[in-house]
PDB file of N, H, CA, C and O in Angstrom:
ATOM      1  N   UNK A   1      90.538 132.309 168.432  1.00  0.00           N
ATOM      2  CA  UNK A   1      89.490 133.309 168.548  1.00  0.00           C
ATOM      3  C   UNK A   1      89.942 134.605 168.630  1.00  0.00           C
ATOM      4  O   UNK A   1      89.186 135.507 168.270  1.00  0.00           O
ATOM      5  N   UNK A   2      91.148 134.880 169.079  1.00  0.00           N
ATOM      6  H   UNK A   2      91.763 134.148 169.371  1.00  0.00           H
ATOM      7  CA  UNK A   2      91.646 136.301 169.197  1.00  0.00           C
ATOM      8  C   UNK A   2      91.599 137.040 167.745  1.00  0.00           C
ATOM      9  O   UNK A   2      91.395 138.254 167.744  1.00  0.00           O
ATOM     10  N   UNK A   3      91.755 136.445 166.667  1.00  0.00           N
ATOM     11  H   UNK A   3      91.921 135.458 166.668  1.00  0.00           H
ATOM     12  CA  UNK A   3      91.661 136.930 165.328  1.00  0.00           C
ATOM     13  C   UNK A   3      90.264 137.645 165.195  1.00  0.00           C
ATOM     14  O   UNK A   3      90.163 138.815 164.828  1.00  0.00           O
ATOM     15  N   UNK A   4      89.156 136.811 165.538  1.00  0.00           N
ATOM     16  H   UNK A   4      89.239 135.860 165.836  1.00  0.00           H
ATOM     17  CA  UNK A   4      87.778 137.347 165.408  1.00  0.00           C
ATOM     18  C   UNK A   4      87.632 138.550 166.159  1.00  0.00           C
ATOM     19  O   UNK A   4      87.016 139.459 165.603  1.00  0.00           O
ATOM     20  N   UNK A   5      88.061 138.736 167.278  1.00  0.00           N
ATOM     21  H   UNK A   5      88.561 137.998 167.729  1.00  0.00           H
ATOM     22  CA  UNK A   5      87.849 140.057 168.103  1.00  0.00           C
ATOM     23  C   UNK A   5      88.497 141.151 167.320  1.00  0.00           C
ATOM     24  O   UNK A   5      87.930 142.202 167.019  1.00  0.00           O
ATOM     25  N   UNK A   6      89.997 140.760 166.944  1.00  0.00           N
ATOM     26  H   UNK A   6      90.457 139.907 167.189  1.00  0.00           H
ATOM     27  CA  UNK A   6      90.545 141.766 166.266  1.00  0.00           C
ATOM     28  C   UNK A   6      89.988 142.366 165.139  1.00  0.00           C
ATOM     29  O   UNK A   6      90.043 143.563 164.859  1.00  0.00           O
ATOM     30  N   UNK A   7      89.321 141.267 164.358  1.00  0.00           N
ATOM     31  H   UNK A   7      89.277 140.294 164.586  1.00  0.00           H
ATOM     32  CA  UNK A   7      88.803 141.630 162.928  1.00  0.00           C
ATOM     33  C   UNK A   7      87.568 142.562 163.241  1.00  0.00           C
ATOM     34  O   UNK A   7      87.318 143.549 162.550  1.00  0.00           O
ATOM     35  N   UNK A   8      86.897 142.223 164.210  1.00  0.00           N
ATOM     36  H   UNK A   8      87.101 141.421 164.771  1.00  0.00           H
ATOM     37  CA  UNK A   8      85.612 143.061 164.639  1.00  0.00           C
ATOM     38  C   UNK A   8      86.101 144.388 165.080  1.00  0.00           C
ATOM     39  O   UNK A   8      85.505 145.416 164.756  1.00  0.00           O
ATOM     40  N   UNK A   9      87.095 144.393 165.760  1.00  0.00           N
ATOM     41  H   UNK A   9      87.579 143.558 166.023  1.00  0.00           H
ATOM     42  CA  UNK A   9      87.667 145.882 166.387  1.00  0.00           C
ATOM     43  C   UNK A   9      88.232 146.621 165.238  1.00  0.00           C
ATOM     44  O   UNK A   9      88.114 147.847 165.236  1.00  0.00           O
ATOM     45  N   UNK A  10      88.848 146.009 164.235  1.00  0.00           N
ATOM     46  H   UNK A  10      88.944 145.014 164.236  1.00  0.00           H
ATOM     47  CA  UNK A  10      89.427 146.719 163.115  1.00  0.00           C
ATOM     48  C   UNK A  10      88.470 147.086 162.008  1.00  0.00           C
ATOM     49  O   UNK A  10      88.776 147.775 161.035  1.00  0.00           O
ATOM     50  N   UNK A  11      87.296 146.568 162.244  1.00  0.00           N
ATOM     51  H   UNK A  11      87.048 146.008 163.035  1.00  0.00           H
ATOM     52  CA  UNK A  11      86.350 146.967 161.230  1.00  0.00           C
ATOM     53  C   UNK A  11      85.478 148.454 161.301  1.00  0.00           C
ATOM     54  O   UNK A  11      84.670 148.930 160.504  1.00  0.00           O
ATOM     55  N   UNK A  12      85.916 148.888 162.396  1.00  0.00           N
ATOM     56  H   UNK A  12      86.572 148.501 163.044  1.00  0.00           H
ATOM     57  CA  UNK A  12      85.299 150.235 162.825  1.00  0.00           C
ATOM     58  C   UNK A  12      86.638 151.183 163.028  1.00  0.00           C
ATOM     59  O   UNK A  12      87.698 150.797 163.520  1.00  0.00           O
ATOM     60  N   UNK A  13      86.382 152.366 162.591  1.00  0.00           N
ATOM     61  H   UNK A  13      85.521 152.679 162.191  1.00  0.00           H
ATOM     62  CA  UNK A  13      87.466 153.254 162.503  1.00  0.00           C
ATOM     63  C   UNK A  13      87.231 154.121 163.877  1.00  0.00           C
ATOM     64  O   UNK A  13      86.222 154.819 163.982  1.00  0.00           O
ATOM     65  N   UNK A  14      88.003 154.063 164.706  1.00  0.00           N
ATOM     66  H   UNK A  14      88.823 153.496 164.621  1.00  0.00           H
ATOM     67  CA  UNK A  14      87.903 154.894 165.899  1.00  0.00           C
ATOM     68  C   UNK A  14      89.224 155.842 166.077  1.00  0.00           C
ATOM     69  O   UNK A  14      90.309 155.388 166.442  1.00  0.00           O
ATOM     70  N   UNK A  15      89.011 157.103 165.796  1.00  0.00           N
ATOM     71  H   UNK A  15      88.130 157.472 165.499  1.00  0.00           H
ATOM     72  CA  UNK A  15      90.207 157.816 165.927  1.00  0.00           C
ATOM     73  C   UNK A  15      90.869 158.057 167.191  1.00  0.00           C
ATOM     74  O   UNK A  15      90.198 157.991 168.221  1.00  0.00           O
ATOM     75  N   UNK A  16      92.049 158.316 167.236  1.00  0.00           N
ATOM     76  H   UNK A  16      92.593 158.369 166.400  1.00  0.00           H
ATOM     77  CA  UNK A  16      93.001 158.288 168.414  1.00  0.00           C
ATOM     78  C   UNK A  16      92.586 159.355 169.185  1.00  0.00           C
ATOM     79  O   UNK A  16      92.432 159.172 170.393  1.00  0.00           O
ATOM     80  N   UNK A  17      92.311 160.788 168.538  1.00  0.00           N
ATOM     81  H   UNK A  17      92.436 160.936 167.557  1.00  0.00           H
ATOM     82  CA  UNK A  17      91.869 161.914 169.379  1.00  0.00           C
ATOM     83  C   UNK A  17      90.502 162.175 168.583  1.00  0.00           C
ATOM     84  O   UNK A  17      90.433 162.724 167.483  1.00  0.00           O
ATOM     85  N   UNK A  18      89.546 161.737 169.251  1.00  0.00           N
ATOM     86  H   UNK A  18      89.602 161.291 170.145  1.00  0.00           H
ATOM     87  CA  UNK A  18      88.232 162.150 168.569  1.00  0.00           C
ATOM     88  C   UNK A  18      87.858 163.653 168.635  1.00  0.00           C
ATOM     89  O   UNK A  18      87.106 164.079 167.758  1.00  0.00           O
ATOM     90  N   UNK A  19      88.197 164.283 169.350  1.00  0.00           N
ATOM     91  H   UNK A  19      88.808 163.937 170.062  1.00  0.00           H
ATOM     92  CA  UNK A  19      87.792 165.883 169.488  1.00  0.00           C
ATOM     93  C   UNK A  19      88.556 166.424 168.286  1.00  0.00           C
ATOM     94  O   UNK A  19      87.986 166.959 167.335  1.00  0.00           O
ATOM     95  N   UNK A  20      89.791 166.268 168.369  1.00  0.00           N
ATOM     96  H   UNK A  20      90.254 165.833 169.142  1.00  0.00           H
ATOM     97  CA  UNK A  20      90.712 166.772 167.160  1.00  0.00           C
ATOM     98  C   UNK A  20      90.310 166.428 165.755  1.00  0.00           C
ATOM     99  O   UNK A  20      90.352 167.229 164.821  1.00  0.00           O
ATOM    100  N   UNK A  21      89.881 165.065 165.667  1.00  0.00           N
ATOM    101  H   UNK A  21      89.846 164.415 166.426  1.00  0.00           H
ATOM    102  CA  UNK A  21      89.326 164.495 164.446  1.00  0.00           C
ATOM    103  C   UNK A  21      88.191 165.284 163.969  1.00  0.00           C
ATOM    104  O   UNK A  21      88.147 165.782 162.845  1.00  0.00           O
ATOM    105  N   UNK A  22      87.076 165.406 165.042  1.00  0.00           N
ATOM    106  H   UNK A  22      87.112 165.001 165.955  1.00  0.00           H
ATOM    107  CA  UNK A  22      85.845 165.837 164.707  1.00  0.00           C
ATOM    108  C   UNK A  22      85.970 167.361 164.253  1.00  0.00           C
ATOM    109  O   UNK A  22      85.256 167.855 163.380  1.00  0.00           O
ATOM    110  N   UNK A  23      86.987 168.061 164.966  1.00  0.00           N
ATOM    111  H   UNK A  23      87.567 167.659 165.675  1.00  0.00           H
ATOM    112  CA  UNK A  23      87.256 169.426 164.541  1.00  0.00           C
ATOM    113  C   UNK A  23      87.872 169.578 163.356  1.00  0.00           C
ATOM    114  O   UNK A  23      87.653 170.630 162.753  1.00  0.00           O
ATOM    115  N   UNK A  24      88.771 168.581 162.757  1.00  0.00           N
ATOM    116  H   UNK A  24      88.949 167.727 163.246  1.00  0.00           H
ATOM    117  CA  UNK A  24      89.498 168.600 161.566  1.00  0.00           C
ATOM    118  C   UNK A  24      88.380 168.366 160.497  1.00  0.00           C
ATOM    119  O   UNK A  24      88.409 169.073 159.490  1.00  0.00           O
ATOM    120  N   UNK A  25      87.484 167.511 160.629  1.00  0.00           N
ATOM    121  H   UNK A  25      87.460 166.937 161.447  1.00  0.00           H
ATOM    122  CA  UNK A  25      86.426 167.196 159.787  1.00  0.00           C
ATOM    123  C   UNK A  25      85.663 168.301 159.506  1.00  0.00           C
ATOM    124  O   UNK A  25      85.230 168.453 158.364  1.00  0.00           O
ATOM    125  N   UNK A  26      85.406 169.190 160.479  1.00  0.00           N
ATOM    126  H   UNK A  26      85.758 169.066 161.407  1.00  0.00           H
ATOM    127  CA  UNK A  26      84.431 170.276 160.436  1.00  0.00           C
ATOM    128  C   UNK A  26      85.242 171.383 159.420  1.00  0.00           C
ATOM    129  O   UNK A  26      84.615 171.989 158.551  1.00  0.00           O
ATOM    130  N   UNK A  27      86.523 171.555 159.600  1.00  0.00           N
ATOM    131  H   UNK A  27      87.032 171.064 160.306  1.00  0.00           H
ATOM    132  CA  UNK A  27      87.571 172.465 159.030  1.00  0.00           C
ATOM    133  C   UNK A  27      87.964 172.185 157.701  1.00  0.00           C
ATOM    134  O   UNK A  27      88.680 172.935 157.038  1.00  0.00           O
ATOM    135  N   UNK A  28      87.412 170.904 157.236  1.00  0.00           N
ATOM    136  H   UNK A  28      86.831 170.295 157.775  1.00  0.00           H
ATOM    137  CA  UNK A  28      88.155 170.268 155.987  1.00  0.00           C
ATOM    138  C   UNK A  28      87.340 170.668 154.821  1.00  0.00           C
ATOM    139  O   UNK A  28      86.539 169.842 154.383  1.00  0.00           O
ATOM    140  N   UNK A  29      87.438 171.821 154.264  1.00  0.00           N
ATOM    141  H   UNK A  29      88.088 172.493 154.620  1.00  0.00           H
ATOM    142  CA  UNK A  29      86.813 172.302 153.164  1.00  0.00           C
ATOM    143  C   UNK A  29      87.332 171.789 151.706  1.00  0.00           C
ATOM    144  O   UNK A  29      86.699 171.882 150.654  1.00  0.00           O
ATOM    145  N   UNK A  30      88.438 171.310 151.858  1.00  0.00           N
ATOM    146  H   UNK A  30      88.952 171.234 152.712  1.00  0.00           H
ATOM    147  CA  UNK A  30      88.995 170.466 150.632  1.00  0.00           C
ATOM    148  C   UNK A  30      88.743 169.239 150.537  1.00  0.00           C
ATOM    149  O   UNK A  30      88.888 168.697 149.442  1.00  0.00           O
ATOM    150  N   UNK A  31      88.294 168.480 151.689  1.00  0.00           N
ATOM    151  H   UNK A  31      88.176 168.920 152.579  1.00  0.00           H
ATOM    152  CA  UNK A  31      87.946 167.133 151.658  1.00  0.00           C
ATOM    153  C   UNK A  31      89.279 166.086 151.849  1.00  0.00           C
ATOM    154  O   UNK A  31      89.194 164.858 151.832  1.00  0.00           O
ATOM    155  N   UNK A  32      90.459 166.828 152.026  1.00  0.00           N
ATOM    156  H   UNK A  32      90.527 167.825 152.041  1.00  0.00           H
ATOM    157  CA  UNK A  32      91.549 166.068 152.162  1.00  0.00           C
ATOM    158  C   UNK A  32      91.624 164.953 153.414  1.00  0.00           C
ATOM    159  O   UNK A  32      92.122 163.828 153.373  1.00  0.00           O
ATOM    160  N   UNK A  33      90.952 165.643 154.569  1.00  0.00           N
ATOM    161  H   UNK A  33      90.548 166.556 154.602  1.00  0.00           H
ATOM    162  CA  UNK A  33      90.987 164.719 155.648  1.00  0.00           C
ATOM    163  C   UNK A  33      90.174 163.370 155.604  1.00  0.00           C
ATOM    164  O   UNK A  33      90.469 162.323 156.180  1.00  0.00           O
ATOM    165  N   UNK A  34      88.940 163.653 154.688  1.00  0.00           N
ATOM    166  H   UNK A  34      88.700 164.504 154.220  1.00  0.00           H
ATOM    167  CA  UNK A  34      88.103 162.493 154.315  1.00  0.00           C
ATOM    168  C   UNK A  34      88.830 161.434 153.400  1.00  0.00           C
ATOM    169  O   UNK A  34      88.764 160.228 153.636  1.00  0.00           O
ATOM    170  N   UNK A  35      89.424 161.889 152.497  1.00  0.00           N
ATOM    171  H   UNK A  35      89.478 162.869 152.306  1.00  0.00           H
ATOM    172  CA  UNK A  35      90.384 161.111 151.673  1.00  0.00           C
ATOM    173  C   UNK A  35      91.306 160.301 152.520  1.00  0.00           C
ATOM    174  O   UNK A  35      91.352 159.076 152.412  1.00  0.00           O
ATOM    175  N   UNK A  36      92.063 160.992 153.387  1.00  0.00           N
ATOM    176  H   UNK A  36      92.025 161.987 153.475  1.00  0.00           H
ATOM    177  CA  UNK A  36      93.010 160.309 154.159  1.00  0.00           C
ATOM    178  C   UNK A  36      92.432 159.243 154.949  1.00  0.00           C
ATOM    179  O   UNK A  36      93.016 158.160 154.995  1.00  0.00           O
ATOM    180  N   UNK A  37      91.294 159.438 155.607  1.00  0.00           N
ATOM    181  H   UNK A  37      90.820 160.317 155.570  1.00  0.00           H
ATOM    182  CA  UNK A  37      90.462 158.406 156.464  1.00  0.00           C
ATOM    183  C   UNK A  37      90.010 157.277 155.467  1.00  0.00           C
ATOM    184  O   UNK A  37      90.004 156.115 155.872  1.00  0.00           O
ATOM    185  N   UNK A  38      89.673 157.540 154.320  1.00  0.00           N
ATOM    186  H   UNK A  38      89.677 158.484 153.991  1.00  0.00           H
ATOM    187  CA  UNK A  38      89.312 156.572 153.439  1.00  0.00           C
ATOM    188  C   UNK A  38      90.393 155.529 152.986  1.00  0.00           C
ATOM    189  O   UNK A  38      90.221 154.324 152.805  1.00  0.00           O
ATOM    190  N   UNK A  39      91.550 156.262 152.842  1.00  0.00           N
ATOM    191  H   UNK A  39      91.690 157.241 152.989  1.00  0.00           H
ATOM    192  CA  UNK A  39      92.662 155.633 152.323  1.00  0.00           C
ATOM    193  C   UNK A  39      93.092 154.583 153.521  1.00  0.00           C
ATOM    194  O   UNK A  39      93.425 153.427 153.259  1.00  0.00           O
ATOM    195  N   UNK A  40      93.053 155.064 154.756  1.00  0.00           N
ATOM    196  H   UNK A  40      92.783 156.003 154.969  1.00  0.00           H
ATOM    197  CA  UNK A  40      93.476 154.156 155.909  1.00  0.00           C
ATOM    198  C   UNK A  40      92.644 152.923 156.163  1.00  0.00           C
ATOM    199  O   UNK A  40      93.049 151.784 156.397  1.00  0.00           O
ATOM    200  N   UNK A  41      91.263 153.414 156.061  1.00  0.00           N
ATOM    201  H   UNK A  41      90.934 154.339 155.871  1.00  0.00           H
ATOM    202  CA  UNK A  41      90.252 152.152 156.148  1.00  0.00           C
ATOM    203  C   UNK A  41      90.379 151.328 155.010  1.00  0.00           C
ATOM    204  O   UNK A  41      90.218 150.132 155.255  1.00  0.00           O
ATOM    205  N   UNK A  42      90.659 151.665 153.648  1.00  0.00           N
ATOM    206  H   UNK A  42      90.790 152.636 153.449  1.00  0.00           H
ATOM    207  CA  UNK A  42      90.822 150.681 152.628  1.00  0.00           C
ATOM    208  C   UNK A  42      92.241 149.724 152.764  1.00  0.00           C
ATOM    209  O   UNK A  42      92.355 148.543 152.436  1.00  0.00           O
ATOM    210  N   UNK A  43      93.167 150.524 153.292  1.00  0.00           N
ATOM    211  H   UNK A  43      93.074 151.483 153.559  1.00  0.00           H
ATOM    212  CA  UNK A  43      94.445 149.902 153.408  1.00  0.00           C
ATOM    213  C   UNK A  43      94.353 148.540 154.628  1.00  0.00           C
ATOM    214  O   UNK A  43      94.867 147.426 154.532  1.00  0.00           O
ATOM    215  N   UNK A  44      93.591 149.050 155.649  1.00  0.00           N
ATOM    216  H   UNK A  44      93.173 149.955 155.727  1.00  0.00           H
ATOM    217  CA  UNK A  44      93.279 148.129 156.761  1.00  0.00           C
ATOM    218  C   UNK A  44      92.493 146.914 156.322  1.00  0.00           C
ATOM    219  O   UNK A  44      92.811 145.788 156.707  1.00  0.00           O
ATOM    220  N   UNK A  45      91.421 147.146 155.482  1.00  0.00           N
ATOM    221  H   UNK A  45      91.163 148.060 155.170  1.00  0.00           H
ATOM    222  CA  UNK A  45      90.663 146.237 154.729  1.00  0.00           C
ATOM    223  C   UNK A  45      91.611 145.234 153.867  1.00  0.00           C
ATOM    224  O   UNK A  45      91.344 144.034 153.805  1.00  0.00           O
ATOM    225  N   UNK A  46      92.505 145.685 153.342  1.00  0.00           N
ATOM    226  H   UNK A  46      92.722 146.660 153.393  1.00  0.00           H
ATOM    227  CA  UNK A  46      93.288 145.083 152.505  1.00  0.00           C
ATOM    228  C   UNK A  46      94.164 143.947 153.337  1.00  0.00           C
ATOM    229  O   UNK A  46      94.313 142.772 152.999  1.00  0.00           O
ATOM    230  N   UNK A  47      94.652 144.539 154.400  1.00  0.00           N
ATOM    231  H   UNK A  47      94.531 145.493 154.674  1.00  0.00           H
ATOM    232  CA  UNK A  47      95.578 143.839 155.174  1.00  0.00           C
ATOM    233  C   UNK A  47      94.702 142.687 155.928  1.00  0.00           C
ATOM    234  O   UNK A  47      95.135 141.547 156.097  1.00  0.00           O
ATOM    235  N   UNK A  48      93.553 143.081 156.313  1.00  0.00           N
ATOM    236  H   UNK A  48      93.201 144.007 156.175  1.00  0.00           H
ATOM    237  CA  UNK A  48      92.714 142.086 156.934  1.00  0.00           C
ATOM    238  C   UNK A  48      92.420 140.890 155.832  1.00  0.00           C
ATOM    239  O   UNK A  48      92.443 139.700 156.145  1.00  0.00           O
ATOM    240  N   UNK A  49      92.165 141.326 154.623  1.00  0.00           N
ATOM    241  H   UNK A  49      92.146 142.293 154.369  1.00  0.00           H
ATOM    242  CA  UNK A  49      91.842 140.252 153.651  1.00  0.00           C
ATOM    243  C   UNK A  49      93.118 139.427 153.436  1.00  0.00           C
ATOM    244  O   UNK A  49      93.033 138.206 153.299  1.00  0.00           O
ATOM    245  N   UNK A  50      94.247 140.036 153.406  1.00  0.00           N
ATOM    246  H   UNK A  50      94.315 141.027 153.518  1.00  0.00           H
ATOM    247  CA  UNK A  50      95.481 138.970 153.056  1.00  0.00           C
ATOM    248  C   UNK A  50      95.802 138.297 154.191  1.00  0.00           C
ATOM    249  O   UNK A  50      96.381 137.222 154.033  1.00  0.00           O
ATOM    250  N   UNK A  51      95.521 138.741 155.535  1.00  0.00           N
ATOM    251  H   UNK A  51      95.051 139.614 155.664  1.00  0.00           H
ATOM    252  CA  UNK A  51      95.538 137.964 156.670  1.00  0.00           C
ATOM    253  C   UNK A  51      94.821 136.831 156.593  1.00  0.00           C
ATOM    254  O   UNK A  51      95.378 135.740 156.719  1.00  0.00           O
ATOM    255  N   UNK A  52      93.541 136.941 156.385  1.00  0.00           N
ATOM    256  H   UNK A  52      93.089 137.827 156.283  1.00  0.00           H
ATOM    257  CA  UNK A  52      92.579 135.907 156.249  1.00  0.00           C
ATOM    258  C   UNK A  52      92.926 134.801 155.193  1.00  0.00           C
ATOM    259  O   UNK A  52      92.894 133.611 155.507  1.00  0.00           O
ATOM    260  N   UNK A  53      93.253 135.217 153.954  1.00  0.00           N
ATOM    261  H   UNK A  53      93.279 136.184 153.699  1.00  0.00           H
ATOM    262  CA  UNK A  53      93.801 134.413 152.978  1.00  0.00           C
ATOM    263  C   UNK A  53      94.990 133.596 153.498  1.00  0.00           C
ATOM    264  O   UNK A  53      94.902 132.387 153.286  1.00  0.00           O
ATOM    265  N   UNK A  54      95.949 133.972 154.059  1.00  0.00           N
ATOM    266  H   UNK A  54      96.021 134.954 154.232  1.00  0.00           H
ATOM    267  CA  UNK A  54      96.944 133.440 154.504  1.00  0.00           C
ATOM    268  C   UNK A  54      96.894 132.470 155.617  1.00  0.00           C
ATOM    269  O   UNK A  54      97.590 131.458 155.696  1.00  0.00           O
ATOM    270  N   UNK A  55      95.794 132.964 156.679  1.00  0.00           N
ATOM    271  H   UNK A  55      95.228 133.787 156.615  1.00  0.00           H
ATOM    272  CA  UNK A  55      95.345 132.003 157.678  1.00  0.00           C
ATOM    273  C   UNK A  55      94.613 130.697 157.102  1.00  0.00           C
ATOM    274  O   UNK A  55      94.740 129.603 157.654  1.00  0.00           O
ATOM    275  N   UNK A  56      93.791 130.904 155.883  1.00  0.00           N
ATOM    276  H   UNK A  56      93.687 131.792 155.435  1.00  0.00           H
ATOM    277  CA  UNK A  56      93.141 129.813 155.375  1.00  0.00           C
ATOM    278  C   UNK A  56      94.296 128.772 154.853  1.00  0.00           C
ATOM    279  O   UNK A  56      94.324 127.568 155.107  1.00  0.00           O
ATOM    280  N   UNK A  57      95.173 129.452 154.125  1.00  0.00           N
ATOM    281  H   UNK A  57      95.150 130.430 153.919  1.00  0.00           H
ATOM    282  CA  UNK A  57      96.237 128.561 153.332  1.00  0.00           C
ATOM    283  C   UNK A  57      97.093 127.878 154.622  1.00  0.00           C
ATOM    284  O   UNK A  57      97.592 126.769 154.430  1.00  0.00           O
ATOM    285  N   UNK A  58      97.228 128.394 155.652  1.00  0.00           N
ATOM    286  H   UNK A  58      96.822 129.294 155.808  1.00  0.00           H
ATOM    287  CA  UNK A  58      97.973 127.701 156.669  1.00  0.00           C
ATOM    288  C   UNK A  58      97.112 126.752 157.280  1.00  0.00           C
ATOM    289  O   UNK A  58      97.701 125.809 157.809  1.00  0.00           O
ATOM    290  N   UNK A  59      95.885 126.751 157.345  1.00  0.00           N
ATOM    291  H   UNK A  59      95.406 127.517 156.915  1.00  0.00           H
ATOM    292  CA  UNK A  59      94.996 125.760 157.994  1.00  0.00           C
ATOM    293  C   UNK A  59      94.999 124.703 156.978  1.00  0.00           C
ATOM    294  O   UNK A  59      95.254 123.544 157.306  1.00  0.00           O
ATOM    295  N   UNK A  60      94.698 125.066 155.612  1.00  0.00           N
ATOM    296  H   UNK A  60      94.491 126.007 155.345  1.00  0.00           H
ATOM    297  CA  UNK A  60      94.827 123.976 154.469  1.00  0.00           C
ATOM    298  C   UNK A  60      96.277 123.099 154.555  1.00  0.00           C
ATOM    299  O   UNK A  60      96.329 121.881 154.378  1.00  0.00           O
ATOM    300  N   UNK A  61      97.153 123.745 154.784  1.00  0.00           N
ATOM    301  H   UNK A  61      97.111 124.734 154.927  1.00  0.00           H
ATOM    302  CA  UNK A  61      98.633 123.047 154.763  1.00  0.00           C
ATOM    303  C   UNK A  61      98.570 122.025 156.015  1.00  0.00           C
ATOM    304  O   UNK A  61      98.850 120.830 155.920  1.00  0.00           O
ATOM    305  N   UNK A  62      98.179 122.645 157.152  1.00  0.00           N
ATOM    306  H   UNK A  62      97.951 123.615 157.230  1.00  0.00           H
ATOM    307  CA  UNK A  62      98.231 121.685 158.309  1.00  0.00           C
ATOM    308  C   UNK A  62      97.225 120.540 158.226  1.00  0.00           C
ATOM    309  O   UNK A  62      97.473 119.417 158.664  1.00  0.00           O
ATOM    310  N   UNK A  63      96.185 120.850 157.697  1.00  0.00           N
ATOM    311  H   UNK A  63      95.983 121.763 157.341  1.00  0.00           H
ATOM    312  CA  UNK A  63      95.194 119.596 157.302  1.00  0.00           C
ATOM    313  C   UNK A  63      95.864 118.726 156.347  1.00  0.00           C
ATOM    314  O   UNK A  63      95.743 117.506 156.466  1.00  0.00           O
ATOM    315  N   UNK A  64      96.558 119.235 155.413  1.00  0.00           N
ATOM    316  H   UNK A  64      96.656 120.226 155.317  1.00  0.00           H
ATOM    317  CA  UNK A  64      97.169 118.090 154.378  1.00  0.00           C
ATOM    318  C   UNK A  64      98.336 117.523 155.003  1.00  0.00           C
ATOM    319  O   UNK A  64      98.467 116.338 154.697  1.00  0.00           O
ATOM    320  N   UNK A  65      99.179 117.939 155.731  1.00  0.00           N
ATOM    321  H   UNK A  65      99.073 118.902 155.979  1.00  0.00           H
ATOM    322  CA  UNK A  65     100.341 117.349 156.644  1.00  0.00           C
ATOM    323  C   UNK A  65      99.498 116.258 157.449  1.00  0.00           C
ATOM    324  O   UNK A  65      99.762 115.063 157.312  1.00  0.00           O
ATOM    325  N   UNK A  66      98.652 116.623 158.148  1.00  0.00           N
ATOM    326  H   UNK A  66      98.438 117.593 158.259  1.00  0.00           H
ATOM    327  CA  UNK A  66      97.993 115.551 159.083  1.00  0.00           C
ATOM    328  C   UNK A  66      97.408 114.320 158.191  1.00  0.00           C
ATOM    329  O   UNK A  66      97.530 113.145 158.539  1.00  0.00           O
ATOM    330  N   UNK A  67      96.828 114.693 157.129  1.00  0.00           N
ATOM    331  H   UNK A  67      96.728 115.647 156.847  1.00  0.00           H
ATOM    332  CA  UNK A  67      96.248 113.599 156.168  1.00  0.00           C
ATOM    333  C   UNK A  67      97.334 112.632 155.814  1.00  0.00           C
ATOM    334  O   UNK A  67      97.275 111.404 155.857  1.00  0.00           O
ATOM    335  N   UNK A  68      98.511 113.526 155.394  1.00  0.00           N
ATOM    336  H   UNK A  68      98.559 114.524 155.359  1.00  0.00           H
ATOM    337  CA  UNK A  68      99.717 112.698 154.940  1.00  0.00           C
ATOM    338  C   UNK A  68     100.232 111.761 156.123  1.00  0.00           C
ATOM    339  O   UNK A  68     100.431 110.561 155.938  1.00  0.00           O
ATOM    340  N   UNK A  69     100.401 112.282 157.141  1.00  0.00           N
ATOM    341  H   UNK A  69     100.239 113.258 157.291  1.00  0.00           H
ATOM    342  CA  UNK A  69     100.945 111.549 158.413  1.00  0.00           C
ATOM    343  C   UNK A  69      99.999 110.344 158.811  1.00  0.00           C
ATOM    344  O   UNK A  69     100.488 109.330 159.308  1.00  0.00           O
ATOM    345  N   UNK A  70      98.726 110.457 158.602  1.00  0.00           N
ATOM    346  H   UNK A  70      98.329 111.281 158.198  1.00  0.00           H
ATOM    347  CA  UNK A  70      97.590 109.383 159.061  1.00  0.00           C
ATOM    348  C   UNK A  70      97.880 108.208 157.764  1.00  0.00           C
ATOM    349  O   UNK A  70      97.925 107.008 158.033  1.00  0.00           O
ATOM    350  N   UNK A  71      98.036 108.638 156.576  1.00  0.00           N
ATOM    351  H   UNK A  71      97.999 109.613 156.358  1.00  0.00           H
ATOM    352  CA  UNK A  71      98.029 107.714 155.586  1.00  0.00           C
ATOM    353  C   UNK A  71      99.465 106.948 155.652  1.00  0.00           C
ATOM    354  O   UNK A  71      99.484 105.747 155.380  1.00  0.00           O
ATOM    355  N   UNK A  72     100.735 107.658 156.028  1.00  0.00           N
ATOM    356  H   UNK A  72     100.720 108.633 156.249  1.00  0.00           H
ATOM    357  CA  UNK A  72     101.878 107.054 156.204  1.00  0.00           C
ATOM    358  C   UNK A  72     101.889 106.056 157.246  1.00  0.00           C
ATOM    359  O   UNK A  72     102.303 104.905 157.109  1.00  0.00           O
ATOM    360  N   UNK A  73     101.371 106.603 158.377  1.00  0.00           N
ATOM    361  H   UNK A  73     101.034 107.537 158.488  1.00  0.00           H
ATOM    362  CA  UNK A  73     101.089 105.595 159.473  1.00  0.00           C
ATOM    363  C   UNK A  73     100.349 104.238 159.172  1.00  0.00           C
ATOM    364  O   UNK A  73     100.649 103.158 159.681  1.00  0.00           O
ATOM    365  N   UNK A  74      99.344 104.456 158.275  1.00  0.00           N
ATOM    366  H   UNK A  74      99.100 105.333 157.862  1.00  0.00           H
ATOM    367  CA  UNK A  74      98.417 103.269 158.016  1.00  0.00           C
ATOM    368  C   UNK A  74      99.279 102.376 156.899  1.00  0.00           C
ATOM    369  O   UNK A  74      99.066 101.169 156.791  1.00  0.00           O
ATOM    370  N   UNK A  75     100.120 102.960 156.199  1.00  0.00           N
ATOM    371  H   UNK A  75     100.292 103.941 156.287  1.00  0.00           H
ATOM    372  CA  UNK A  75     100.786 102.252 155.278  1.00  0.00           C
ATOM    373  C   UNK A  75     102.022 101.456 156.034  1.00  0.00           C
ATOM    374  O   UNK A  75     102.403 100.304 155.831  1.00  0.00           O
ATOM    375  N   UNK A  76     102.473 102.329 156.869  1.00  0.00           N
ATOM    376  H   UNK A  76     102.164 103.265 157.034  1.00  0.00           H
ATOM    377  CA  UNK A  76     103.802 101.374 157.729  1.00  0.00           C
ATOM    378  C   UNK A  76     103.166 100.383 158.595  1.00  0.00           C
ATOM    379  O   UNK A  76     103.879  99.400 158.796  1.00  0.00           O
ATOM    380  N   UNK A  77     101.841 100.365 159.253  1.00  0.00           N
ATOM    381  H   UNK A  77     101.262 101.163 159.090  1.00  0.00           H
ATOM    382  CA  UNK A  77     101.369  99.394 160.006  1.00  0.00           C
ATOM    383  C   UNK A  77     100.972  98.108 159.194  1.00  0.00           C
ATOM    384  O   UNK A  77     101.001  97.006 159.742  1.00  0.00           O
ATOM    385  N   UNK A  78     100.602  98.261 157.885  1.00  0.00           N
ATOM    386  H   UNK A  78     100.578  99.157 157.440  1.00  0.00           H
ATOM    387  CA  UNK A  78     100.408  96.942 156.912  1.00  0.00           C
ATOM    388  C   UNK A  78     101.609  96.213 156.760  1.00  0.00           C
ATOM    389  O   UNK A  78     101.631  95.199 156.063  1.00  0.00           O
TER     390      UNK A  78
END
């Protein structure tokens, strides 16, 4: 369940220094700060998606191993 809390927390961008970040966004006439924030958010989203995919693969592997062990025990007991 820790992953769910992390996922929710990571879905929001909270700047480390909100006052400086707000000032930077006010003075960002070229839009470079906004592009930087967008890039960070997209990279974090990609990392979360990859983590979720690999967690699903891991769960499937553990399920397959469990099924194999059950069938092997049934076969050995016969």
